[in-house]
C-alpha positions in Angstrom: -42.4 67.0 144.9 -38.7 67.6 144.3 -37.8 65.3 147.1 -40.1 62.5 145.8 -38.7 62.9 142.3 -35.1 62.6 143.4 -35.9 59.9 146.0 -37.2 57.6 143.3 -33.8 57.7 141.5 -31.7 57.8 144.7 -33.2 54.5 146.0 -31.4 52.8 143.1 -28.5 55.2 142.6 -27.1 54.7 146.1 -26.8 50.9 145.5 -24.5 48.8 143.4 -26.0 46.4 140.9 -25.5 43.3 143.2 -27.3 45.1 146.0 -30.3 45.8 143.7 -30.2 42.1 142.7 -30.2 41.1 146.4 -33.2 43.4 147.0 -35.1 41.8 144.2 -34.3 38.3 145.4 -35.1 39.1 149.0 -38.4 40.8 148.0 -39.5 37.8 145.9 -38.5 35.2 148.5 -40.0 37.1 151.5 -43.3 37.5 149.7 -43.3 33.8 148.9 -42.3 32.9 152.5 -45.1 35.0 154.0 -47.7 33.4 151.7 -46.4 29.8 152.0 -48.7 27.5 154.0 -47.4 24.0 153.1 -44.8 21.7 154.5 -41.3 22.7 155.7 -42.7 26.0 157.0 -40.0 26.1 159.7 -37.1 25.8 157.2 -38.6 28.6 155.0 -39.2 30.8 158.0 -35.5 30.4 159.1 -34.2 31.3 155.6 -36.5 34.3 155.5 -35.3 35.5 158.9 -31.7 35.0 157.9 -32.2 37.0 154.7 -33.9 39.7 156.7 -30.9 39.9 159.1 -28.5 39.9 156.1 -30.4 42.8 154.5 -29.4 44.9 157.5 -25.8 44.6 156.4 -26.4 44.7 152.6 -29.3 47.1 152.1 -29.8 49.2 155.2 -26.7 51.6 154.9 -27.7 52.5 151.3 -31.3 52.7 152.2 -30.6 55.1 155.0 -28.6 57.4 152.8 -31.3 57.3 150.2 -34.2 58.2 152.6 -32.1 60.7 154.6 -33.6 64.2 154.2 -31.2 66.8 153.0 -32.2 69.3 155.8 -32.8 66.9 158.6 -32.1 69.1 161.7 -29.9 66.5 163.4 -28.2 64.7 160.6 -27.5 67.8 158.6 -25.7 69.3 161.7 -27.5 72.6 161.1 -28.0 72.9 164.9 -24.3 72.4 165.6 -23.9 75.4 167.8 -27.4 75.3 169.3 -27.5 72.7 172.1 -31.0 73.7 173.4 -32.5 73.4 169.9 -30.8 70.0 169.4 -32.3 68.7 172.7 -35.8 69.9 171.8 -35.5 68.4 168.3 -34.3 65.0 169.8 -37.3 65.0 172.1 -39.6 65.7 169.2 -38.1 63.1 166.9 -37.3 60.3 169.4 -40.0 60.9 172.0 -43.1 62.4 170.6 -42.8 61.1 167.0 -42.8 57.4 167.8 -45.7 57.6 170.1 -47.6 59.8 167.7 -46.9 57.4 164.8 -48.3 54.5 167.0 -51.4 56.6 167.5 -51.6 57.1 163.7 -51.3 53.4 163.1 -54.0 52.6 165.7 -56.3 55.2 164.2 -55.7 53.8 160.7 -56.4 50.2 162.0 -59.6 51.3 163.8 -60.8 53.3 160.7 -60.1 50.4 158.3 -61.7 47.9 160.7 -64.9 50.0 160.9 -65.0 50.6 157.1 -64.4 46.9 156.3 -66.5 45.6 159.2 -63.5 43.6 160.3 -63.3 42.7 164.0 -60.8 39.9 164.2 -57.4 40.1 165.9 -54.2 38.2 165.2 -53.1 38.4 168.9 -53.4 35.0 170.7 -55.7 34.7 173.7 -52.8 33.7 176.0 -49.9 36.1 175.5 -46.4 34.8 176.4 -42.9 36.2 176.0 -42.7 34.6 172.5 -45.4 37.0 171.3 -43.3 40.0 172.4 -40.2 38.5 170.9 -42.1 38.2 167.6 -43.1 41.8 167.9 -39.5 42.9 168.2 -38.5 40.9 165.1 -41.5 42.4 163.2 -39.5 45.6 162.6 -37.4 43.6 160.0 -40.5 43.5 157.8 -39.6 47.1 156.9 -36.6 45.8 155.0 -38.8 43.4 153.1 -41.2 46.1 152.2 -38.5 48.6 151.0 -36.9 45.8 149.1 -40.2 45.5 147.2 -40.1 49.2 146.5 -36.5 49.0 145.2 -37.4 46.0 143.0 -40.4 47.7 141.4 -38.5 51.0 140.8 -35.5 49.1 139.3 -38.0 47.4 136.9 -39.6 50.7 136.0 -36.1 52.2 135.5 -35.1 49.5 133.0 -38.3 49.3 131.1 -39.0 53.0 130.9 -35.3 54.2 130.6 -36.1 56.6 127.7 -38.7 58.4 129.7 -37.3 57.9 133.2 -36.3 61.6 133.6 -40.0 62.7 133.0 -41.5 63.7 136.4 -44.8 61.9 135.6 -43.0 58.6 134.9 -40.9 58.8 138.1 -43.8 59.8 140.3 -45.9 57.0 138.9 -43.1 54.5 139.4 -42.7 55.5 143.0 -46.5 55.5 143.7 -46.8 52.1 142.1 -43.8 50.7 144.1 -45.3 52.0 147.4 -48.7 50.6 146.6 -47.4 47.1 145.5 -45.1 46.9 148.5 -48.1 47.8 150.8 -50.2 45.1 149.2 -47.3 42.6 149.6 -47.0 43.6 153.2 -50.8 43.1 153.7 -50.7 39.7 152.0 -48.1 38.5 154.4 -50.5 38.7 157.3 -53.6 37.0 155.8 -52.6 33.5 157.0 -52.8 34.7 160.6 -56.6 34.7 160.2 -59.0 31.7 159.5 -61.6 33.8 157.7 -62.3 37.3 156.4 -58.8 37.3 154.9 -59.7 39.8 152.2 -60.6 42.4 154.8 -57.4 41.6 156.7 -55.4 42.0 153.5 -56.9 45.5 152.9 -56.4 46.6 156.5 -52.7 45.5 156.8 -52.0 47.0 153.4 -53.3 50.3 154.7 -50.9 50.0 157.7 -48.0 49.2 155.4 -48.7 52.3 153.3 -48.8 54.5 156.4 -45.4 53.1 157.5 -44.0 53.8 154.1 -45.2 57.4 154.3 -43.7 57.8 157.8 -40.3 56.7 156.5 -40.5 59.2 153.6 -41.6 62.0 155.9 -38.9 61.5 158.5 -36.2 60.1 156.3 -35.4 57.7 159.1 -35.9 54.0 158.3 -34.5 52.9 161.7 -37.0 55.0 163.5 -39.9 53.5 161.5 -38.5 50.0 162.2 -38.6 50.8 165.9 -42.2 52.2 165.6 -43.2 49.0 163.8 -41.8 46.8 166.6 -43.3 49.0 169.3 -46.7 49.0 167.7 -46.8 45.2 167.5 -45.7 45.0 171.1 -48.2 47.7 172.0 -51.1 45.8 170.4 -50.0 42.6 172.2 -49.8 44.4 175.5 -53.2 46.1 175.1 -54.8 42.8 174.6 -53.8 41.8 178.1 -55.5 44.9 179.8 -59.1 45.4 180.6 -61.2 47.4 178.0 -61.2 50.8 179.9 -57.4 50.9 180.5 -56.7 49.9 176.9 -59.1 52.6 175.7 -57.4 55.2 177.8 -54.0 54.3 176.3 -55.4 54.4 172.8 -56.9 57.9 173.4 -53.5 59.0 174.8 -51.8 57.9 171.6 -54.5 59.8 169.5 -53.7 62.9 171.6 -50.0 62.4 170.9 -50.7 62.1 167.2 -52.7 65.4 167.2 -50.0 67.1 169.2 -47.4 65.9 166.7 -49.5 67.3 163.8 -49.8 70.6 165.6 -46.0 70.9 166.1 -45.4 69.8 162.5 -47.7 72.5 161.1 -46.1 75.1 163.3 -42.6 74.1 162.4 -43.6 73.5 158.7 -42.4 70.6 156.6 -42.3 68.4 159.7 -39.2 70.2 161.1 -37.1 69.6 157.9 -37.3 73.1 156.5 -34.2 74.4 154.7 -32.3 77.3 156.3 -33.1 80.7 154.9 -29.6 81.0 153.4 -30.4 78.4 150.8 -33.9 79.5 150.0 -32.5 82.0 147.6 -33.0 82.2 143.8 -30.8 80.2 141.4 -29.4 82.0 138.4 -27.6 80.1 135.7 -24.8 82.1 134.0 -21.7 81.6 131.9 -18.5 81.3 133.9 -16.1 84.2 133.3 -13.1 85.8 134.7 -15.4 87.5 137.2 -15.8 84.1 139.0 -12.1 83.4 139.0 -11.3 86.9 140.4 -14.0 86.4 143.0 -12.2 83.2 144.2 -8.9 85.1 144.5 -10.7 87.8 146.5 -12.4 85.3 148.7 -9.2 83.3 149.3 -7.5 86.3 150.9 -10.5 86.9 153.2 -10.7 83.2 154.2 -7.0 82.9 154.9 -7.3 85.7 157.4 -10.1 83.8 159.2 -7.9 80.7 159.5 -4.5 82.4 159.9 -3.9 80.6 163.2 -4.2 77.1 161.7 -1.0 75.1 161.1 -2.4 73.8 157.9 -5.1 75.4 155.7 -5.6 74.7 152.0 -8.1 76.8 150.1 -9.2 75.5 146.7 -11.6 76.6 144.0 -13.8 73.6 143.0 -16.9 72.9 140.9 -18.0 74.1 137.5 -17.0 77.7 138.1 -13.4 76.6 137.6 -14.1 76.1 133.9 -14.3 79.3 132.0 -17.2 79.3 129.5 -19.2 76.6 131.3 -22.8 77.1 132.5 -23.2 77.2 136.3 -25.1 78.8 139.1 -23.9 82.3 139.8 -22.0 81.2 142.9 -18.4 80.0 143.4 -17.6 76.9 145.4 -14.6 77.2 147.8 -13.2 74.2 149.6 -11.2 74.8 152.8 -9.2 71.8 153.9 -8.2 71.6 157.6 -6.5 68.9 159.6 -9.2 69.2 162.2 -12.4 70.7 160.7 -13.8 71.9 164.0 -14.2 75.6 164.0 -13.0 77.6 167.0 -15.4 80.2 168.4 -13.5 83.2 167.0 -13.4 81.5 163.5 -17.1 80.9 163.7 -17.8 84.6 164.6 -15.3 85.8 161.9 -17.2 83.9 159.2 -20.5 85.4 160.4 -18.9 88.8 160.3 -17.9 88.2 156.7 -21.5 87.6 155.9 -21.6 83.8 155.9 -24.5 81.8 157.2 -24.1 78.2 158.5 -26.1 75.5 156.6 -24.9 72.3 158.2 -23.6 69.7 155.7 -26.5 70.1 153.2 -27.0 66.4 153.0 -23.4 65.5 152.1 -21.4 63.8 154.8 -17.9 65.0 155.4 -18.3 68.7 155.0 -19.7 71.9 156.6 -21.4 74.4 154.3 -21.5 78.1 154.7 -23.3 80.4 152.3 -22.9 84.0 151.5 -25.2 85.9 149.3 -24.1 87.9 146.2 -22.6 91.4 146.9 -22.9 94.1 144.2 -21.0 92.7 141.2 -19.6 89.7 143.0 -21.2 86.3 142.9 -22.4 84.4 145.9 -20.0 82.1 147.7 -20.6 78.5 148.9 -17.8 77.8 151.4 -17.2 74.1 152.2 -15.0 73.1 155.1 -13.7 69.5 155.3 -11.0 67.5 156.8 -7.9 67.3 154.6 -7.7 63.9 152.9 -11.2 62.6 153.9 -13.4 60.9 151.3 -15.4 64.0 150.5 -12.5 66.3 149.9 -10.8 63.7 147.6 -14.1 63.2 145.7 -14.7 67.0 145.4 -11.2 67.6 144.0 -11.5 64.6 141.6 -15.0 65.8 140.5 -13.5 69.2 139.6 -10.6 67.7 137.6 -13.1 65.5 135.8 -15.2 68.5 134.8 -12.0 70.3 133.6 -10.7 67.4 131.5 -13.9 65.6 130.3 -15.9 67.8 128.0 -18.7 65.3 127.6 -19.1 65.0 131.4 -19.2 68.8 131.6 -21.9 69.1 128.9 -24.0 66.4 130.6 -23.6 68.2 133.9 -24.7 71.5 132.3 -27.8 69.8 130.8 -28.8 68.5 134.2 -28.6 72.1 135.7 -30.5 73.6 132.8 -33.2 71.0 133.0 -33.6 71.5 136.8 -34.0 75.3 136.5 -35.8 75.7 133.1 -37.9 72.5 132.9 -38.5 71.5 136.5 -38.6 75.1 137.8 -36.2 74.6 140.7 -35.6 78.2 141.1 -34.3 78.1 144.7 -31.0 76.8 145.9 -32.4 74.2 148.3 -34.4 72.4 145.5 -31.5 72.8 143.1 -29.2 71.1 145.6 -31.5 68.1 145.8 -30.7 67.2 142.2 -27.0 67.7 142.8 -27.1 65.3 145.7 -28.6 62.5 143.5 -26.0 63.0 140.7 -23.2 63.0 143.3 -24.5 59.7 144.7 -24.5 58.1 141.2 -21.0 59.4 140.5 -19.5 58.5 143.9 -21.0 55.0 143.7 -19.0 54.4 140.5 -15.9 55.9 141.9 -16.3 54.8 145.6 -13.4 52.4 145.6 -10.9 55.2 144.8 -11.8 57.2 148.0 -11.3 54.4 150.5 
């Protein structure tokens, strides 16, 4: 639930106002274009295709960042020193998952057809290369559907601004956006049929909803776009085969889907489970000299780990630099290196110091190491980044902002207190989901300064 709550805000927070405006315009025109059945159809189709391609440049980068799961095993780089695990995960994500998703879509289509007594097909009787080309382009429909989601969430966010932070309001907004986008997706296919269009609308709406759930589960919009294109091509290809061969391939896709479910249940959370180092309790406390002394103690230890580096800058960042502020009982240490690739001896030295590697924890440009609290000393969150990169500049600027702007500090403290006390995010991984959203909002406003 934490991910869905933050995702609803992140879909808009990752974008500038003009990008949200483009998403609203694109969603409205694409829905109109797919329902239009009058003259000048070719001209409208060309404009729709052009806007779809343009959305890949305008919306796709921000949409990928929004959907990206914090603990994605590949993107979070949590498997950095585990090549075999990386290979297995790639086979799972890029091999088994697409085929399993195609089986899920086929199963959904068959179930919906049986329930609605709908036996028509939108595949032509004589398949040509044009049909396969259309299948490839069909993946762009995901941009249209997610533009509809962004448009509905932006509308909810404006109308219900006073209650937007309430979990029920956000979850209702996200559910409504997904449902309306699925209905829009379904309506875009009804003109492909001459009769029983209502049943076609329901069936394709179900498929659109399944595709949206797939994108949320995996956090990979490009993967879902590929699955969408492959499924359309798959259905077109199956129509050219005899009934027995087609049934055999469909059964194979069902088996792949069941296998994928089995792997997902064994791995838990579809393979996106946070490392054990961040599944620890969060404890809000008042920053004192204890945290400042802990940083001095830690700086000496870290400097010995990186003593062979020509350049190594160790900084204390975050709320624990402000005495008297409310923060999690852990200090944030930023290590700046000219080349942030750890040597084997440095990696082992950090592990001997009690640190556990946690990838980038959903924030590009850093590597995060976590050490649990020791006796009277607080926990340590060690962040290693390249000196002068966008993340390091933003982290230092964020710290200075907290130190100089009291209103920003108080607002940041209220966020933390609400996460822990009101939303019951009592573990570090859930707590960090909220921080990622706030950082996205802040960096969007300050992005021009870090280029």
